[in-house]
Legacy VTK file of the C-alpha trace (Angstrom):
# vtk DataFile Version 3.0
C-alpha trace
ASCII
DATASET POLYDATA
POINTS 99 float
-248.164 11.752 163.338
-246.429 9.386 165.645
-248.046 8.533 168.906
-245.914 9.258 171.936
-246.553 6.824 174.748
-245.254 7.572 178.212
-245.180 4.796 180.707
-246.377 5.764 184.173
-244.342 4.461 187.063
-246.237 3.746 190.218
-244.316 2.946 193.360
-245.396 -0.073 195.312
-246.702 0.483 198.820
-243.662 -1.377 200.169
-241.185 0.875 198.325
-243.019 4.073 199.257
-243.243 2.931 202.871
-239.556 2.048 202.976
-238.546 5.423 201.550
-240.911 7.201 203.948
-239.421 5.266 206.862
-235.894 6.203 205.758
-236.893 9.862 205.451
-238.410 9.852 208.938
-235.357 8.093 210.388
-232.998 10.574 208.712
-235.110 13.456 210.010
-234.905 12.044 213.540
-231.148 11.641 213.093
-230.909 15.256 211.912
-232.712 16.452 215.051
-230.541 14.245 217.285
-227.287 15.398 215.688
-228.339 19.053 215.909
-228.323 18.723 219.705
-224.674 17.583 219.707
-221.917 20.170 219.454
-219.616 19.041 216.654
-218.038 22.426 216.098
-217.825 23.497 212.473
-218.709 19.923 211.430
-222.359 20.557 212.392
-222.879 22.166 208.997
-221.224 19.288 207.121
-223.295 16.651 208.928
-226.523 18.623 208.423
-225.801 19.093 204.705
-224.940 15.417 204.271
-228.193 14.326 205.872
-230.192 16.891 203.886
-228.548 15.764 200.638
-229.319 12.129 201.396
-232.967 12.966 202.059
-233.254 15.058 198.902
-231.737 12.269 196.804
-234.307 9.816 198.178
-237.158 12.193 197.335
-235.844 12.939 193.847
-235.082 9.308 193.057
-238.357 7.750 194.172
-241.080 10.357 194.637
-240.069 12.477 191.648
-239.424 9.284 189.605
-235.897 10.225 188.540
-235.075 6.528 188.738
-237.203 5.977 185.642
-236.007 8.935 183.546
-233.618 8.719 180.608
-229.899 8.529 181.235
-229.317 11.942 179.640
-231.801 13.643 181.945
-230.313 11.943 185.019
-226.832 13.131 183.989
-228.060 16.711 183.606
-229.674 16.632 187.062
-226.489 15.118 188.516
-224.388 17.911 186.988
-226.712 20.496 188.524
-226.338 18.841 191.937
-222.573 18.721 191.492
-222.427 22.443 190.724
-224.621 23.163 193.760
-222.363 20.983 195.928
-219.282 22.874 194.750
-220.831 26.217 195.676
-222.010 24.948 199.059
-218.598 23.389 199.660
-216.840 26.636 198.847
-219.095 28.464 201.276
-218.516 25.807 203.932
-214.739 25.996 203.623
-214.855 29.793 203.673
-216.855 29.750 206.913
-214.590 27.072 208.427
-211.495 29.105 207.467
-212.870 32.306 208.982
-213.876 30.607 212.252
-210.825 28.369 212.395
-208.650 31.350 213.086
LINES 1 100
99 0 1 2 3 4 5 6 7 8 9 10 11 12 13 14 15 16 17 18 19 20 21 22 23 24 25 26 27 28 29 30 31 32 33 34 35 36 37 38 39 40 41 42 43 44 45 46 47 48 49 50 51 52 53 54 55 56 57 58 59 60 61 62 63 64 65 66 67 68 69 70 71 72 73 74 75 76 77 78 79 80 81 82 83 84 85 86 87 88 89 90 91 92 93 94 95 96 97 98
């Protein structure tokens, strides 16, 4: 039998702290932007910030950065499909409220 060796990836304190700081800053920005009336663009801004935060979590805390290229492509395709469905919903709502 062949021995399968998986390398464990441990984030440095500096990297984890930087990502945590970015997540907190983006959360503060999300709260600040939610208090501004941007019309139908509120949803687009909120989704953009949420997507950015989720990509940071997936890349660093879920170690996607260290996965194989094939696996990263599959996850990217899933996100792309999700983005298409959310985009379709967003444009439908904007069309209905745009009058």
